[in-house]
Backbone as a ProteinNet text record, in pm:
[ID]
protein_1_A
[PRIMARY]
MPVHAFIFPGQGSQAVGMGRDLAAAFASARELFEEIDEALQQRLSRLMFEGPSELLTLTENTQPALMAHSLAVLRVLEREGGLVLADRAAVVAGHSLGEYSALVAAGAFTPVQAARLLRLRGQAMQKAVPAGVGAMAALIGADMEQAIAICAEAAEGPEGREVVEPANDNGGGQVVISGHKAAVERAIDVAKTKGVRRAMLLAVSAPFHCALMAPAADAMAEALENAPPAAPLVPVVTNVSAAKATDPAEIVQLLVRQVTATVRWREDVETMLGLGVDSFVELGAGKVLSGLVKRIAPDATATPVGTPADIEQFLKTL
[TERTIARY]
-2061.5	-1984.6	-1893	-1852.8	-1789.9	-1621.8	-1566.8	-1411.6	-1371.8	-1289.5	-1246.5	-1098.2	-1076.7	-910.6	-894.2	-804	-788.5	-681.4	-725.2	-665.1	-599.3	-486.4	-420	-397.6	-454.5	-424.2	-253.8	-255.4	-114.5	-121.9	-31.7	-4.1	-141.2	-177.6	-272.8	-391.5	-402.1	-542.3	-500.7	-370.6	-357.7	-448.1	-457.1	-552.1	-517.1	-487.7	-436.2	-584.1	-554.8	-658	-695.1	-625.6	-609.1	-559.9	-652.6	-647.3	-644.3	-685.1	-709.4	-807	-947.8	-1048.4	-1026.4	-913.4	-866.1	-851.8	-746.5	-663	-750.3	-827.7	-935.3	-1032.5	-1074.1	-1178.2	-1100.3	-960.8	-914.4	-776.6	-731.1	-631.8	-508.5	-591.2	-468.6	-436.8	-520.1	-465.1	-365	-398.3	-276	-155.5	-151.3	-29.1	4.1	-51.4	37.2	65.8	47.3	63.1	220.3	194	302.9	458.4	400	531.1	577	522.9	584.2	644.6	581	687.2	823.7	792.6	919	1011.1	962.2	1055.1	1081.2	1066.8	1096.9	1170.7	1142.5	1222.1	1158.2	1008.1	927	809.6	732.8	626.1	516.4	510.1	473.9	306.7	241.2	108.2	65.1	150.3	88	74.2	183.4	191	53.9	-11.2	-87	-233.2	-231.3	-363.2	-379	-270.7	-266	-217.7	-123.9	-62.1	54.3	113.9	68.4	72.5	-38.6	-62.8	90.6	163	282.6	387	375.6	484.1	410.2	294.6	244.1	258.3	248.9	258	404.7	486.6	647.2	651.2	679.6	695.1	729.7	867	897.1	823.2	726.3	614.3	465.2	457.5	341.1	334.5	432.6	455	418	519.7	473.2	324.6	297.9	157.2	68	58	-62.2	-55.9	86.4	91.5	43.8	66.8	28.3	-107.6	-166.5	-321.4	-380.3	-343.5	-386.7	-366.6	-247.9	-213	-279.8	-309.9	-400.2	-571.3	-599.6	-745.5	-717.4	-645.6	-616.5	-600	-513.5	-480.5	-628	-712.9	-860.8	-923.6	-912.8	-992.1	-967.1	-824.7	-787.2	-780.1	-755.5	-801.7	-951.9	-1026.6	-1149.5	-1255	-1192.5	-1312.8	-1257.9	-1151	-1137.1	-1099.2	-1066.4	-1035.8	-896.9	-900.8	-776.7	-758.4	-709.4	-682.3	-624.7	-543.5	-502.1	-651.2	-773.9	-836.3	-936.6	-941.2	-1053.5	-1013.2	-883	-858.7	-801.1	-830.4	-794.7	-651	-666.7	-523.9	-515.3	-388.2	-386.5	-319.1	-329.3	-277.2	-257.1	-190.7	-172	-108.6	-171	-143.4	11.3	87.1	206.6	311.6	308.9	331.7	240	133.4	11.5	49.7	149.5	233	277.7	359.4	421.1	330.8	210.8	131.4	71.5	-4.9	-9.9	62.3	194	315	301.1	270.6	290.9	123.2	36	-84.3	-96.2	-1.7	26.6	123.4	176.3	287.3	442.4	466.7	591.8	695.1	595.6	713.9	611.2	725.7	659.6	635.5	550.3	508.3	643.8	711.9	827.2	928.8	916.3	1037.8	987.4	826.2	793.6	783.3	751.6	812.9	940.8	1010.8	1162.4	1183.8	1178.9	1188.7	1100.7	989.7	917.2	939.2	1015.5	1097.3	1192.2	1305.4	1400.2	1308.6	1267.5	1176.9	1125	1054.9	1045.8	1119.4	1231.1	1347	1430.2	1441.4	1521.8	1464.2	1305.8	1240.1	1221.9	1223.3	1257.3	1376.5	1501.6	1608.1	1664.8	1587.6	1653.6	1618.7	1531.6	1536	1507.4	1594.3	1542.6	1441.5	1423	1264.9	1229.9	1156	1118.7	1161	1269.2	1296.6	1192.1	1116.1	1022	880.7	801.7	619.1	537	416.9	335.6	224.6	117.1	5.2	-85.3	-235.7	-314	-397.5	-425	-485.4	-620.7	-717.8	-861.3	-920.1	-968.1	-1066.1	-928.7	-848	-731.8	-699.6	-707.1	-652.8	-534.1	-446.7	-322.8	-232.4	-314.8	-238.6	-217.9	-346.9	-328.1	-196.4	-179.8	-108.7	28.6	73.3	166.3	225.7	145.1	134	177.9	109.3	120.5	265.1	300.9	430.1	548.6	544.1	627.7	638.1	562.5	554.1	580.5	548.2	610.8	742.8	803.3	923.8	1036.5	1014.8	1115.9	1096.1	1189.8	1178.5	1317.4	1324.9	1397.9	1514.1	1551.8	1695.9	1716.2	1653.3	1656.3	1575	1563.3	1476.7	1474.2	1357.8	1348.4	1239.4	1270.5	1155.8	1017.4	945.1	815.2	723.4	670.7	611.2	504.4	412.9	276.9	333.5	312.1	307.2	211.3	100.3	-10.5	-113.4	-163.9	-284.7	-382	-467.3	-540.9	-685.7	-709.3	-811.7	-931.8	-1021.1	-1139.7	-1122.5	-1042.7	-994.5	-882.2	-852.6	-747	-597.5	-505.6	-371.2	-296.9	-207.5	-123	23.9	112.3	228.6	322.3	450.8	548.9	690.5	766.6	890.5	961.4	1040.1	1091.9	968.2	964.2	852.2	833	941.8	895.3	849.1	903.6	833	686.6	645.1	531.1	416.4	468.8	411	379.8	482.8	451.4	339.1	328.1	217.4	94.9	85.7	-30.1	-99.2	7.9	-55.9	-99.8	-25.3	-24.7	-190	-187.6	-306.8	-437.6	-410.7	-544	-580.4	-502.6	-509.5	-560.8	-571.8	-589.8	-721.3	-773.7	-922.8	-942.5	-860.8	-826.6	-910.1	-1022	-1118.6	-1044.9	-930.6	-864.4	-747.4	-655.1	-481	-448.5	-380.3	-386.8	-248.7	-172	-42.7	-107.4	-13.4	-71.3	24.6	-17.7	76.3	125.7	260.9	346.9	495.4	560.3	687.2	792.7	753.4	855.4	775.6	902.9	806.8	808.1	733.8	726.2	713.4	752	715.9	764.5	920.8	943.6	1097.6	1160.4	1308.2	1390.6	1331	1413.9	1458	1347.6	1371.3	1467.7	1527.2	1656.7	1757.6	1775	1857.7	1793.7	1659.2	1580.8	1539.6	1552.6	1526.6	1660.9	1790.2	1930.9	1916.3	1881.2	1861	1784.7	1668.5	1557.8	1623.6	1691.6	1760.2	1867.9	1913.1	2041.6	1931.4	1895.1	1760.9	1704.1	1636	1578.2	1667.6	1793	1879.9	1926	1908.1	1963	1815.5	1687.6	1555.8	1488.3	1503.1	1386	1300.8	1158.8	1066.7	1059.3	986.1	931.4	818.7	811.5	712.9	568.4	504.9	326.9	271	167.7	53.1	-36.9	-39.7	-146.1	-63.6	-122	-78.1	-74.1	42.6	22.4	27.8	-96.4	-86.8	-14	86.9	191.9	167.6	213	194	307.4	394.7	459.6	454	391.4	346.4	194.8	116.2	20.4	-40.2	30.4	16	36	12.6	47.6	165	225.9	390.5	366.9	451.5	449	585.8	723	843.1	913.5	975.6	1048.5	1151.9	1235.4	1309.4	1241.3	1157.1	1074.1	1002.6	956	924.1	1008.5	1136.4	1195.7	1268.7	1249.5	1280.2	1181	1033.5	953.7	921.4	938.5	927.3	1072.1	1161.7	1294.9	1210.3	1191.1	1131.5	1003.1	915.3	818.9	838.1	955.7	1025.1	982.2	1056.9	1050.6	950.4	922.7	768.1	639.8	553.6	419.1	356.6	261.6	176.4	63.5	25.2	-61.5	-192	-250	-368.1	-479.2	-507.3	-627.3	-621.2	-503.4	-450.5	-429.2	-454.1	-427.8	-598.8	-649.1	-798.7	-871.4	-806.2	-873.4	-803.3	-690.3	-643.3	-682.8	-728.5	-816.7	-934.6	-1015	-1138.8	-1139	-996.6	-983.8	-961.5	-934.4	-868.7	-1016.7	-1144.4	-1270.2	-1290.6	-1251.7	-1249.3	-1387.9	-1472.3	-1610.5	-1642	-1525.2	-1550.5	-1413.5	-1397.6	-1264.2	-1264.7	-1187.9	-1218	-1060.2	-1085.4	-1015.9	-981.2	-837.3	-808.7	-742.2	-759.3	-685.9	-766.6	-671.1	-735.4	-806.8	-898.5	-975.9	-1063.1	-1121.1	-1182.7	-1116.2	-1021.6	-968.4	-984.4	-929	-905.6	-1048.5	-1118.4	-1284.6	-1339.2	-1318.8	-1379.1	-1287.7	-1180.9	-1106	-1191.1	-1194.5	-1245.5	-1378.3	-1437.7	-1564.5	-1583.1	-1513.4	-1505.1	-1489.2	-1363	-1285.2	-1416.6	-1454.1	-1558.3	-1692	-1786.4	-1902	-1977	-1953.6	-2043.3	-1986	-1854.1	-1811.2	-1830	-1811.2	-1816.9	-1713.4	-1692.9	-1575	-1634.8	-1528.5	-1584.2	-1459.2	-1482.5	-1380.3	-1367.2	-1293.5	-1309.3	-1172.8	-1231.3	-1088.8	-1106	-1262.9	-1296	-1372.5	-1380.9	-1443.3	-1577.5	-1651.5	-1791.5	-1773.9	-1686.3	-1651.2	-1601.9	-1558	-1493.6	-1630.8	-1702.5	-1824	-1888.7	-1949.4	-2002.1	-1966.3	-1815.5	-1757.8	-1790.9	-1744.7	-1726.5	-1874.3	-1978.4	-2112.4	-2125.4	-2044.5	-2063.1	-1987	-1896.9	-1794	-1852.2
686.2	785.6	641.4	647	530.8	555.1	425.9	419.6	394.3	482.9	526.3	479.2	411.7	352.2	418	541.6	561.9	470.6	444.5	327.1	385.5	388.4	453.1	320.3	331.2	247.6	237.4	89.4	78.1	51.9	11.7	7.2	-59.1	-35.7	-79.3	8.5	93.8	189.7	322.7	333.4	421.7	455.9	556.8	581	733	752.6	868	960.8	1063.2	1158.2	1170.1	1097.4	1107.7	1233	1288.1	1415.9	1518.4	1511.8	1654	1726.1	1635.7	1726.9	1799.6	1713.9	1781.4	1909.2	1883.6	2033.8	2142.8	2106.6	2240.3	2287.3	2198.4	2242.6	2297.5	2249.8	2316.3	2355.5	2456.6	2513.8	2432.1	2397.1	2284.5	2178.9	2129.4	2022.6	2026	2180.3	2223.4	2261	2309.8	2324.3	2209.6	2094.4	1972.1	1890.1	1924.1	1860.9	1914.4	2056.2	2144	2097.6	2069.4	2040.7	1924.6	1819.3	1685.3	1702.2	1788.1	1810.8	1890.2	1960.8	2034	1933.7	1872.2	1764.7	1688.5	1625.2	1534.2	1593.5	1751.4	1797.2	1730.1	1710.4	1664.4	1712.7	1728.4	1741.6	1626.2	1563.3	1447.9	1490.2	1585.9	1631.5	1583.5	1657.4	1641.6	1523.8	1417.3	1305.7	1227	1273.3	1200.6	1259.6	1366	1431.5	1419.6	1397.3	1377.5	1275.2	1187.4	1054.8	1105.3	1019.9	935.6	765.4	710.7	607	536.5	486.9	410.7	481.6	590.8	666	648	694.4	679.4	548.4	423.6	296.3	245.9	334.7	295.1	300.4	188.7	191.9	310.9	364.3	496.4	582.3	629.9	740.9	713.1	538.2	521.7	545.9	507.1	530.6	633.9	752.1	901.9	973.5	891.4	943.1	903.2	803.8	750.1	809	809.4	891.2	1006.8	1099.7	1233.3	1242.3	1180.7	1196.6	1175.4	1072.1	1046.5	1144.5	1208.9	1340.7	1447.6	1466.5	1568.9	1584.6	1463.3	1437.7	1461	1441.5	1438	1586.5	1669.8	1829	1863.2	1839.2	1898	1906.1	1775.6	1736.2	1838.5	1833.4	1907.1	2030.5	2120.6	2253.7	2307.1	2250.2	2278.4	2219.4	2101.2	2058.3	2047.2	2106.4	2109	1974.2	1869.3	1724.1	1745.3	1676.8	1654.2	1510.9	1459.3	1320.1	1248.4	1306.1	1246.3	1233.1	1304.8	1321.5	1191.8	1183.2	1100.6	937.7	921.5	796.4	729.2	625.8	502.5	456.2	437.1	372.8	403.8	414.8	395.9	309.8	285.3	163.8	199.3	114.7	121.9	22.1	-0.6	-160.9	-139	-173.8	-180.3	2.5	32.6	172.6	260.8	256.7	288.6	345.2	197.6	231.6	373.3	400	577.6	648.1	650.7	743	766.2	645.4	610.1	688.4	646.4	764.6	882.4	934.7	1079.9	1133.1	1069.1	1121.7	1129.2	999.4	1008.2	1082.7	1192.3	1303.4	1239.8	1073.8	1019.9	1080.9	1102.9	1183.9	1290.5	1388.2	1494.1	1453.3	1510.1	1460.1	1450.8	1552.7	1531.1	1433.7	1402.3	1288.3	1179.8	1154.2	1031.6	1036.6	1146	1167.1	1066.2	1151.9	1110.6	990.2	901.3	780.4	701.8	723.9	620.9	638.5	748.8	757.3	669.5	667.8	580.1	440.1	413.6	250.7	196.8	310	228.2	231.2	317	277.4	147.4	158.3	19.8	-111.3	-118.4	-237.8	-256.7	-144.4	-198.8	-239.1	-179.1	-223.8	-383.8	-412	-539.7	-637.4	-687.1	-805.2	-775.4	-818	-775.9	-817.9	-719.3	-733.3	-907.1	-936.9	-1075.2	-1194.9	-1163.3	-1262.6	-1290.2	-1182.5	-1205.7	-1193.3	-1262.6	-1248.1	-1243.6	-1208.1	-1220.5	-1291.8	-1326.7	-1389.2	-1393	-1348.7	-1418.3	-1574.5	-1591.8	-1695.5	-1651.4	-1647.7	-1634.3	-1773.7	-1739.3	-1819.5	-1945.1	-1897.7	-1927.7	-1893.1	-1939.6	-1879.3	-1893.6	-1849.4	-1815.1	-1954.5	-2043.4	-2193.1	-2239.1	-2256.1	-2303.1	-2236.4	-2120.3	-2026.7	-2085.4	-2082	-2134.7	-2256.7	-2359.7	-2496.5	-2499.7	-2448.5	-2402.5	-2374	-2249.2	-2201.3	-2326.9	-2423.5	-2505.4	-2580.6	-2615.6	-2730.7	-2661	-2540.3	-2490.7	-2447.1	-2416.3	-2350.8	-2482.7	-2628.8	-2710.8	-2743	-2682.9	-2697.4	-2718.8	-2770.7	-2866	-2770	-2674.7	-2593.6	-2590.7	-2643.6	-2639.8	-2564.2	-2515	-2453.8	-2291.6	-2266.3	-2097.9	-2030	-1903.9	-1813.4	-1818.6	-1831.3	-1830.7	-1817.6	-1694.8	-1668.2	-1605.7	-1592.3	-1518.7	-1405.2	-1292.7	-1161.8	-1066.6	-1092.8	-993	-1105.4	-1085.8	-1202.9	-1080.6	-1070.6	-940.9	-1008.8	-1094.4	-1151.8	-1172.8	-1219.4	-1256.5	-1363.9	-1437.4	-1578.1	-1530.7	-1377.7	-1388.7	-1332.4	-1423.4	-1395.4	-1390.8	-1287.1	-1256.8	-1338.6	-1385.8	-1481.4	-1393.5	-1432.2	-1348.6	-1407.6	-1393.8	-1470	-1514.2	-1558.7	-1625.9	-1652.5	-1609.1	-1621.5	-1788.4	-1829.7	-1974	-2062.4	-2012.3	-2073	-2045	-1898.2	-1867	-1929.4	-1951.8	-2026.1	-2154.6	-2226.7	-2363.5	-2337.5	-2221.6	-2234.7	-2225.1	-2140.8	-2125.7	-2278.6	-2341.9	-2497.7	-2569.1	-2569.7	-2638.6	-2606	-2499.8	-2409.4	-2464	-2509.2	-2519.6	-2680.1	-2770.1	-2902.4	-2919.8	-2776.6	-2763.5	-2746	-2707.6	-2635.3	-2492.3	-2416.9	-2296.3	-2264.8	-2175.8	-2089.6	-1998.6	-1941.8	-1888.4	-1866.5	-1853.8	-1821.7	-1762	-1664.8	-1578.7	-1485.7	-1462.3	-1347.8	-1239.3	-1147.2	-1011.2	-907.1	-817.9	-709.8	-634.6	-675.6	-595.7	-588.2	-465.6	-457.5	-551.3	-581.6	-665.2	-720.8	-876.6	-945.8	-857.7	-802.5	-733	-824.9	-771.2	-838.1	-1001.2	-1027.9	-1143.9	-1151.3	-1259.8	-1231.6	-1211.9	-1200.1	-1129.7	-960.9	-921	-775.4	-730.4	-818.8	-788.5	-657.5	-656.9	-533.2	-427.6	-399.6	-295.3	-267.2	-373.8	-363.7	-302.3	-359.1	-278.6	-116.8	-82.2	29	139	91.2	119.8	107.6	37.9	60.3	168.1	224	295.9	441	454.2	580.3	616.3	494.9	526.9	565	502.8	536.2	723	745.5	917.8	1003.5	934.5	1010.8	924.7	934.2	833.2	890.4	800	893	931.4	1011.2	1071.6	969.8	975.5	884.6	922.6	868.3	897.2	928.4	988.1	1067.8	963.4	875	774.6	634	543.7	378.7	368.3	277	240.7	95.2	57	-138	-155.7	-231.2	-237.3	-385.2	-363.5	-466	-628.1	-611.7	-685.2	-758.4	-693.8	-721.7	-735.1	-695.8	-713.8	-676	-613	-518.1	-384.6	-295.9	-150.8	-112	-37.3	10.1	179	215.2	349.3	401	289.2	308.2	338.4	477.2	467	403.8	321.1	233.1	112.1	62.4	-54.9	-36.1	80.7	149.9	118.1	183.6	148	-3.1	-61.3	-219.1	-281.6	-235.4	-299.9	-264.4	-120.5	-57.7	-124.7	-177.5	-250.2	-384.3	-448.8	-538.2	-580.7	-482.5	-472	-495.2	-448.5	-467.9	-616.1	-708.1	-832	-935.4	-873.6	-969.7	-980.3	-1028.9	-1071.8	-947.7	-863.7	-781.4	-847.8	-860.7	-895.2	-847.7	-760.8	-701.9	-773.2	-880.3	-950.7	-953.3	-987.7	-964.5	-836.9	-742.1	-574.7	-568.5	-604.5	-547.9	-645.9	-745.5	-807.1	-744.1	-710.9	-627.7	-520	-445.2	-318.8	-343	-436.7	-498	-496.2	-590.3	-633.3	-506	-382.9	-264.3	-190.1	-275.7	-161.8	-101.5	-98.6	-11.7	-78.9	-4.2	-22.4	40.7	149.7	232.4	269.1	217.9	238	348.5	435.9	540.2	553.6	512.8	497.9	610.8	698	850.4	784.1	838	855.2	766.2	708	695.6	556.3	549.2	418	391.6	244.1	175.8	32.6	0.7	-123.6	-173.9	-95.8	-123.9	-162.3	-38.6	-53.5	-185.7	-242.1	-347.7	-474.2	-465.2	-557.7	-586.6	-495.9	-444.4	-514.9	-491.7	-532.8	-714.5	-727.4	-906.9	-976.5	-893.2	-948.9	-932.3	-778	-759.2	-686	-794.5	-750.3	-633.4	-660.5	-568	-428.4	-414.4	-290.6	-169.3	-80.5	27.3	81.2	67.6	109.3	226.9	341.9	428.3	513.5	494.6	552.6	699.3	802.2	933.2	969.7	982.4	1030.7	1133.7	1197.3	1299.5	1399	1532.9	1613.9	1584.1	1537	1490.2	1386.3	1299.5	1226.5	1287.3	1382.5	1462.8	1537.1	1569	1668.2	1561.5	1451.5	1368.2	1330	1281.6	1270.5	1331.4	1460.5	1566.7	1562.9	1528.3	1557.5	1438.6	1347.5	1242.8	1285.6	1372.7	1423	1490.1
1915.5	1795.3	1732.4	1580.4	1526.2	1579.7	1573.1	1600.8	1458.3	1458.8	1292.4	1283.9	1185.1	1146.2	999.2	962.4	850.3	758	689.3	571.8	468.2	429.5	299.1	180.6	22.5	-29.2	-117.4	-162.7	-247.7	-370.3	-441.3	-587.9	-625.2	-745.5	-799.8	-819.5	-725.9	-724.1	-819.2	-860.8	-967.5	-1088.3	-1119.4	-1276.8	-1323.1	-1437.8	-1525.4	-1476.3	-1401.5	-1376.4	-1226.8	-1167.1	-1003.3	-966	-851.7	-783.6	-861.4	-1029.5	-1085	-1026.8	-1011.2	-940.7	-818.7	-724.1	-599.2	-614.7	-706.3	-730.4	-805	-878	-945.4	-834	-717.5	-623.8	-490.3	-475	-336.4	-326.1	-298.3	-318.8	-206	-76.9	-6.2	-68.5	-170.3	-232	-332.9	-403	-485.8	-446.8	-313.7	-260.6	-197.8	-185.9	-99	-249.9	-374.5	-457.7	-565.9	-505.5	-534.1	-435.8	-336.2	-252.6	-266.3	-332.7	-368.3	-506.5	-595.3	-727.9	-712.3	-623.8	-573	-521	-413.2	-343.1	-445.9	-537.7	-647.4	-749.7	-762.5	-877	-1006.7	-998.9	-1114.3	-1130	-1215.5	-1246.8	-1217.4	-1117.4	-1092.4	-1073.6	-1035.6	-1036.4	-1174.2	-1290.6	-1431	-1494.9	-1452.5	-1469.8	-1408.7	-1295.9	-1229.7	-1304	-1337.5	-1412	-1548.8	-1609.1	-1771.4	-1822.8	-1757.5	-1814.6	-1888.3	-1963.5	-1998	-1892.4	-1913.2	-1829.3	-1831.4	-1922.1	-1926.3	-1802	-1817	-1726.7	-1577.9	-1555.3	-1435.1	-1367.7	-1426.1	-1391.5	-1352.4	-1400.5	-1360.8	-1220.1	-1131.4	-985.7	-925.9	-974.9	-921.9	-895.3	-987.7	-1002.3	-935.3	-954.2	-893.8	-712.1	-695.5	-516	-466.5	-525.8	-475.6	-509.7	-623.2	-675	-600.9	-571	-448.4	-332.5	-269.5	-171.1	-141.8	-275.1	-273.6	-305.3	-354.3	-384.3	-237	-167.2	-10.3	79.5	63.8	167.9	122.6	-41.1	-58.6	-8.3	-14.6	48	208.7	259.6	397.9	388.7	357.4	382.2	344.3	261	242.7	364.6	435.7	544.9	638.7	662	783.8	765.2	678.7	613.6	608	534.8	495.1	616.3	635	718	899.7	908.4	1051.8	1125.4	1008.9	1094.7	1168.4	1273	1351.8	1349.1	1272.6	1260.8	1388.8	1473.1	1609.5	1683.4	1725.4	1768.1	1720.4	1575.3	1526.1	1494.5	1483.7	1451.1	1593.1	1570.5	1688.9	1636.6	1516.7	1441.4	1297.6	1231.8	1089.4	1044.1	912.5	840.2	677.4	605.6	468.9	414.8	284	207.2	161.3	187.2	139.6	115	8.7	1.8	91.6	88.2	160.4	326.2	383.4	531	543	423	427.2	440	377.8	347.1	481.8	573.2	703.6	805.6	800.1	888.6	847.8	752.9	734.6	791.1	775.5	828.2	1005.8	1053.4	1209.8	1227.1	1166.3	1174.1	1200.9	1147.7	1183.1	1075.2	970.5	824.8	776.9	725.3	643.2	500.2	426.2	307.4	229.3	245.1	145.9	187.4	298.8	361	292.7	283.5	226.4	110.3	6.7	-121.9	-177.5	-113.4	-117.2	-79.5	0	39.5	-59.5	-102.3	-165	-336.6	-382.2	-504.4	-492.1	-400.3	-363.5	-368.2	-308.7	-279.9	-414.4	-471	-624.3	-700.7	-689.3	-802.7	-775.1	-635.2	-597.7	-602.3	-579.5	-605	-771.2	-846.9	-999.6	-1009.9	-959.9	-999.4	-939.6	-830.7	-771.1	-843.6	-928.7	-1014.1	-1168	-1254.5	-1388	-1458.2	-1564.8	-1625.1	-1678.1	-1643.1	-1686.8	-1618.3	-1535.2	-1408	-1326	-1251.7	-1171.9	-1211.2	-1141.6	-1153.6	-1046.4	-1041.9	-946	-992.1	-911.3	-989.4	-818.1	-854.6	-757.6	-783.6	-664.6	-615.7	-547.6	-635	-590.6	-572	-404.3	-356.7	-292.6	-264.5	-142.3	-32.6	57.4	222.8	237.8	335.9	346.4	350.8	425.4	431.5	302.3	245.1	83.9	-3.3	15.5	-81.6	-16	140.7	162.8	110.3	132.5	62.5	-96	-143.9	-321.1	-339.3	-261.8	-300.8	-289.7	-181.1	-100.5	-227.8	-276.7	-398	-503.6	-562.3	-678.8	-661.3	-554	-537.6	-586	-609.4	-669	-809.1	-842	-1037.7	-1097.5	-1213.8	-1265.1	-1265.9	-1244	-1214	-1073.8	-980.9	-854.8	-767.6	-652	-595.4	-600.5	-633	-708	-557.9	-562.3	-475.7	-549.1	-437	-470.9	-312.6	-307.8	-168.9	-160.5	-57.1	-44.4	-43.6	-97.4	-119	-61.4	-50.4	-15.5	26.1	170.1	188	251.1	101.9	101.2	173.6	216.1	254.3	162.8	234.6	150.2	6.8	56.1	-33.6	-150.8	-118.3	-205.8	-149.3	-220.5	-165.2	-310.3	-295.2	-425.6	-396.4	-501.5	-467	-563	-521.2	-588.1	-603.9	-701.9	-696.5	-839.7	-855.8	-990.1	-1081.7	-1215.2	-1305.5	-1325.5	-1342.1	-1369.8	-1235.9	-1112.1	-1006	-994.8	-1004.2	-1001.1	-1103.8	-1207.2	-1312.5	-1271.1	-1212	-1154.9	-1054.6	-966	-888	-920.2	-1040.4	-1094.1	-1141.9	-1208.2	-1239.1	-1135.9	-969.3	-870.6	-821.5	-802.1	-765.9	-823.1	-982.4	-1032.7	-1017.3	-948.6	-920	-764.5	-707.6	-571.3	-553.1	-667.4	-626.7	-590.4	-640.1	-633.3	-740.3	-723	-798.4	-930.3	-904.6	-1023.4	-969	-1068.7	-1046.9	-1181.5	-1168.3	-1274.7	-1233.1	-1383	-1374.3	-1352.3	-1287.9	-1266.3	-1351	-1395.4	-1486.7	-1408.2	-1376.1	-1262.5	-1299.1	-1268.3	-1318.4	-1256.8	-1117.9	-1072.1	-953.2	-907.1	-813.6	-655.8	-602.7	-511.5	-384.1	-271.6	-143.7	-134.8	-175	-205.3	-124.6	-123.9	-111.2	-204.9	-315.7	-454.7	-423.1	-341.4	-308.4	-231.1	-186.8	-45.9	-94.8	-228.2	-263.1	-252.4	-268.3	-220	-92.3	6.9	129.8	214.2	162.3	183.8	155.9	45.7	22.3	80.7	135.1	230.4	371.4	427.6	547.2	544.4	411.3	427.8	445.1	342.2	320.1	455	511.8	678.1	766	754.5	897.9	864.8	732.8	690.3	722.9	711.2	730.5	832.1	953	1063.8	1084.8	1102.4	1153.7	1265	1328.6	1466.3	1496.9	1653.7	1671.3	1654.2	1586.4	1516.6	1652.8	1615.8	1733.4	1723.2	1632.7	1612.6	1608.3	1655.8	1637.8	1524.4	1459.3	1317.4	1312.9	1257.2	1256.1	1168.5	1120.8	1030.5	946.8	796.8	761.9	774.8	836	893.9	991.8	1099.6	1241.8	1244.6	1165.5	1207.6	1313.7	1393.3	1524	1517.5	1653.4	1664.7	1678.2	1623.1	1629.3	1681.8	1747.3	1793.6	1815.6	1820	1834	1703.3	1712.3	1591.3	1515.2	1593.1	1574.4	1536.4	1616.5	1530.5	1421.8	1382.5	1263.4	1143.4	1175	1075.8	1035.8	1148.6	1120.6	1060.4	1083.1	1016.8	862.6	830.2	715	617.7	673.5	605.8	571.3	667	656.7	522.4	543.8	443.8	304.7	280.8	147.4	84	162.3	122.1	204.6	290.5	377.5	313.8	346.9	323.7	377.7	277.7	330.5	381.9	544.1	629.2	614.3	522.1	517.2	611.4	567.3	648	783.2	838.7	997.3	1026.6	942.7	1000.7	1013.8	907.7	940.8	1057.7	1091.2	1235.7	1351.8	1317.3	1434.4	1492.5	1348.9	1403	1463.7	1404.4	1428.2	1595.9	1627.4	1766	1878	1793.9	1895.3	1905.8	1834.3	1831.1	1726.5	1641.9	1514.3	1434	1425.1	1338.9	1184.4	1156.6	1080.1	1011.1	875	806.5	707	696.4	610.7	517.4	364.3	279.7	229.7	238.8	180.1	55.6	-35.1	-155.9	-306.1	-384.1	-530.5	-491.7	-563.7	-559.8	-504.8	-463.9	-353.3	-303.1	-355	-347.9	-190.3	-105.4	30.8	105.7	59.8	114.2	54.1	-46.3	-72.8	-27.3	-7	88	231	277.2	424.5	434.8	331.6	326.1	332.2	248	247	362.7	435.6	585.1	679.8	678.9	823.8	726.5	696.9	639.7	724.8	838.2	945.5	952.2	939.3	936.8	834.5	871.9	750.3	707.2	564.1	489.3	372.8	390	341.4	238.4	86	21.3	26.9	51	25.3	-42.8	-188.3	-255.1	-363.9	-363.3	-457	-359.4	-451.4	-376.7	-322.4	-401.5	-374.1	-233.9	-220.5	-113.9	-17.1	-11.1	86.6	162.7	88.4	136.2	202	134.4	241.4	327.4	354.5	476	595.3	537.3	639.4	704.1	636	712.1	837.3	783	934.1	1029.4	1022.8	1161.5	1256.1
[MASK]
++++++++++++++++++++++++++++++++++++++++++++++++++++++++++++++++++++++++++++++++++++++++++++++++++++++++++++++++++++++++++++++++++++++++++++++++++++++++++++++++++++++++++++++++++++++++++++++++++++++++++++++++++++++++++++++++++++++++++++++++++++++++++++++++++++++++++++++++++++++++++++++++++++++++++++++++++++++++++++++

């Protein structure tokens, strides 16, 4: 029998129309979307289904929207398919905001708690750095060691030392860096001299997962103190530690650190493989994490489940 890890996508997987087919097909999905709408006092589901794209891609909307899609899929699997995640999952994990989706799936937060936390998280991350000050870039064909060296060299600028750090170690030769815009641009130039296959700026609204996000980390520390998680029913492999976490106090510390720390997704997948996982089930929008898993672990199974057809197919395998 396969050993499953249920994994949850992060920012970049969103698209106008996300979740619309789920809502049309399943009352349980509609119910979940209505819960999130009510919690946020916003028709987030309409924004997901109809756009416009420029509003959906605002960080404060993207983060709860992606979580809502993931949890709608899970709700359908539970209600329509009889899935008991705690019985089927060895571990759960998520990429950046997806860690909140994973924690809901594991019973540590309610959907309403997580939606409100992610709304605040998105607002705080956007507010932390003025527009145009920060940037992010993808280094394609670079490993983590190379990225660290490139960032160290690029941090020294004509105005003094600036922030540029690895933000996401996505595996398969893909590392995303983040920091001051000038330093990120210098890192792109340095990368080209180091034989990195491709280095390019990303279209993002803020420099996520670097030291510049410290004000957002402070905001999350306060928010999580007022809305702490319960102990998860399933261990969570976290972005910061790349290890299992089950203690609520530790989870709070890791979620706060996650705002400024590198997302260690490659190591997360390697940890899960070490725990015996051979089947990764991605719940939610898109197929980004499934693609990353296949680069990191070509022999593992990676199954994206985000549409009614996906759900029907996946339930046949259980």
